[in-house]
C-alpha atoms as a printed R data frame, in Angstrom:
    type eleno elety resid chain resno       x       y       z
1   ATOM     1    CA   MET     A     1  -2.429 -17.105 -11.443
2   ATOM     2    CA   LYS     A     2  -6.189 -16.840 -11.789
3   ATOM     3    CA   LEU     A     3  -8.456 -16.951 -14.954
4   ATOM     4    CA   ILE     A     4 -11.319 -14.619 -14.627
5   ATOM     5    CA   SER     A     5 -14.220 -15.467 -16.879
6   ATOM     6    CA   SER     A     6 -17.202 -13.408 -17.206
7   ATOM     7    CA   VAL     A     7 -20.274 -13.479 -19.331
8   ATOM     8    CA   ILE     A     8 -22.179 -10.154 -19.753
9   ATOM     9    CA   ARG     A     9 -24.730  -8.238 -21.875
10  ATOM    10    CA   PRO     A    10 -22.942  -6.934 -25.090
11  ATOM    11    CA   LYS     A    11 -24.207  -3.451 -24.601
12  ATOM    12    CA   TYR     A    12 -21.914  -3.263 -21.516
13  ATOM    13    CA   LEU     A    13 -18.740  -4.218 -23.179
14  ATOM    14    CA   PRO     A    14 -17.446  -0.513 -24.015
15  ATOM    15    CA   ARG     A    15 -17.991   0.382 -20.482
16  ATOM    16    CA   LEU     A    16 -16.298  -2.678 -19.217
17  ATOM    17    CA   THR     A    17 -13.277  -2.397 -21.433
18  ATOM    18    CA   THR     A    18 -12.879   1.435 -20.546
19  ATOM    19    CA   ALA     A    19 -12.875   0.331 -16.901
20  ATOM    20    CA   LEU     A    20 -10.415  -2.453 -17.378
21  ATOM    21    CA   ARG     A    21  -7.990  -0.173 -19.224
22  ATOM    22    CA   ARG     A    22  -8.327   2.682 -16.528
23  ATOM    23    CA   GLY     A    23  -7.710  -0.128 -13.978
24  ATOM    24    CA   ASN     A    24  -4.401  -1.132 -15.663
25  ATOM    25    CA   VAL     A    25  -5.607  -4.684 -16.494
26  ATOM    26    CA   PRO     A    26  -2.948  -6.084 -18.838
27  ATOM    27    CA   GLY     A    27  -5.216  -7.700 -21.370
28  ATOM    28    CA   VAL     A    28  -8.526  -9.192 -22.100
29  ATOM    29    CA   THR     A    29  -9.896 -11.707 -24.566
30  ATOM    30    CA   VAL     A    30 -13.504 -11.141 -25.872
31  ATOM    31    CA   MET     A    31 -15.787 -13.668 -27.484
32  ATOM    32    CA   LYS     A    32 -19.248 -13.684 -28.756
33  ATOM    33    CA   ALA     A    33 -21.577 -16.036 -26.809
34  ATOM    34    CA   GLN     A    34 -25.017 -17.317 -26.454
35  ATOM    35    CA   GLY     A    35 -26.854 -18.788 -23.516
36  ATOM    36    CA   PHE     A    36 -29.768 -18.522 -20.921
37  ATOM    37    CA   GLY     A    37 -29.621 -18.096 -17.371
38  ATOM    38    CA   ARG     A    38 -31.805 -18.191 -14.213
39  ATOM    39    CA   GLU     A    39 -33.747 -15.163 -15.284
40  ATOM    40    CA   GLN     A    40 -35.370 -17.022 -18.320
41  ATOM    41    CA   PHE     A    41 -36.538 -19.977 -16.274
42  ATOM    42    CA   GLU     A    42 -38.961 -17.963 -14.422
43  ATOM    43    CA   SER     A    43 -40.220 -15.558 -16.947
44  ATOM    44    CA   ASP     A    44 -41.515 -17.228 -20.050
45  ATOM    45    CA   VAL     A    45 -42.141 -20.710 -21.081
46  ATOM    46    CA   GLU     A    46 -42.208 -19.649 -24.660
47  ATOM    47    CA   LEU     A    47 -38.533 -18.967 -24.549
48  ATOM    48    CA   VAL     A    48 -37.734 -22.728 -24.566
49  ATOM    49    CA   GLY     A    49 -34.809 -23.276 -26.992
50  ATOM    50    CA   PHE     A    50 -34.090 -19.368 -27.269
51  ATOM    51    CA   LEU     A    51 -30.659 -18.212 -26.462
52  ATOM    52    CA   THR     A    52 -29.704 -14.683 -25.635
53  ATOM    53    CA   GLU     A    53 -26.698 -12.813 -27.131
54  ATOM    54    CA   ARG     A    54 -23.972 -12.381 -24.726
55  ATOM    55    CA   VAL     A    55 -20.204 -11.638 -24.551
56  ATOM    56    CA   LYS     A    56 -17.617 -13.700 -22.731
57  ATOM    57    CA   ILE     A    57 -14.451 -12.112 -21.495
58  ATOM    58    CA   GLU     A    58 -11.398 -13.891 -20.011
59  ATOM    59    CA   ILE     A    59  -8.524 -12.264 -18.176
60  ATOM    60    CA   ALA     A    60  -5.458 -13.901 -16.880
61  ATOM    61    CA   ILE     A    61  -4.069 -12.137 -13.736
62  ATOM    62    CA   GLU     A    62  -1.930 -12.498 -10.827
63  ATOM    63    CA   ASP     A    63  -3.583 -13.908  -7.782
64  ATOM    64    CA   ASP     A    64  -3.203 -10.692  -5.733
65  ATOM    65    CA   GLN     A    65  -5.035  -8.725  -8.441
66  ATOM    66    CA   ALA     A    66  -7.976 -11.164  -9.017
67  ATOM    67    CA   MET     A    67 -10.411  -9.650  -6.488
68  ATOM    68    CA   ARG     A    68  -9.712  -6.111  -7.775
69  ATOM    69    CA   VAL     A    69 -10.536  -7.175 -11.171
70  ATOM    70    CA   VAL     A    70 -13.683  -8.913 -10.135
71  ATOM    71    CA   LYS     A    71 -14.766  -5.603  -8.481
72  ATOM    72    CA   LEU     A    72 -13.824  -3.529 -11.605
73  ATOM    73    CA   ILE     A    73 -16.068  -6.036 -13.728
74  ATOM    74    CA   ASN     A    74 -19.029  -5.994 -11.240
75  ATOM    75    CA   ASP     A    75 -18.993  -2.129 -10.862
76  ATOM    76    CA   ALA     A    76 -18.828  -1.649 -14.589
77  ATOM    77    CA   VAL     A    77 -21.643  -3.821 -15.598
78  ATOM    78    CA   GLY     A    78 -23.737  -4.582 -12.620
79  ATOM    79    CA   THR     A    79 -27.057  -2.925 -12.507
80  ATOM    80    CA   GLY     A    80 -28.575  -4.940  -9.860
81  ATOM    81    CA   ARG     A    81 -31.057  -6.523 -12.112
82  ATOM    82    CA   GLU     A    82 -31.490 -10.171 -12.899
83  ATOM    83    CA   GLY     A    83 -29.524 -11.215 -16.027
84  ATOM    84    CA   ASP     A    84 -26.543  -8.897 -15.520
85  ATOM    85    CA   GLY     A    85 -24.145 -11.893 -15.929
86  ATOM    86    CA   VAL     A    86 -21.719 -13.905 -14.086
87  ATOM    87    CA   ILE     A    87 -18.106 -13.827 -12.963
88  ATOM    88    CA   LEU     A    88 -15.995 -17.037 -12.403
89  ATOM    89    CA   VAL     A    89 -12.653 -17.214 -11.046
90  ATOM    90    CA   TRP     A    90 -10.381 -20.233 -11.873
91  ATOM    91    CA   ASP     A    91  -6.898 -21.400 -10.783
92  ATOM    92    CA   LEU     A    92  -4.812 -20.966 -13.693
93  ATOM    93    CA   VAL     A    93  -2.210 -23.727 -13.663
94  ATOM    94    CA   TYR     A    94   0.115 -22.460 -16.467
95  ATOM    95    CA   ALA     A    95   0.252 -19.654 -19.026
96  ATOM    96    CA   LYS     A    96   2.928 -18.979 -21.664
97  ATOM    97    CA   ARG     A    97   3.111 -16.358 -24.374
98  ATOM    98    CA   ILE     A    98   3.354 -17.571 -27.906
99  ATOM    99    CA   GLU     A    99   6.493 -16.303 -29.279
100 ATOM   100    CA   LYS     A   100   8.381 -16.576 -32.382
101 ATOM   101    CA   ALA     A   101  10.614 -19.740 -32.486
102 ATOM   102    CA   VAL     A   102  14.216 -19.069 -31.879
103 ATOM   103    CA   THR     A   103  16.324 -20.973 -34.372
104 ATOM   104    CA   ASP     A   104  19.621 -22.654 -33.524
105 ATOM   105    CA   PRO     A   105  22.327 -20.500 -35.087
106 ATOM   106    CA   GLY     A   106  24.468 -23.682 -35.483
107 ATOM   107    CA   VAL     A   107  21.994 -25.494 -37.894
């Protein structure tokens, strides 16, 4: 399995979630994030200490679907401008759904 992490501009989240649903992606986790990237190093030294608002998404997906999902993300939020975000693909060693504990009927 793979874990796809992406950090994007918040305004593109609705567009991205629509694309992921249409692409039959089984699930996504969304978190608020802050940070800075390469685009701020070159633009304004007054931004030292300033963090921009971002959204981080994570998707656990089968290996053979990872590049398809990367393309869905890139196509949904990529504008070709500096600061669109980043997509990271990690090997996911283990994943398990959290389920209700099964009690031993003999106890």
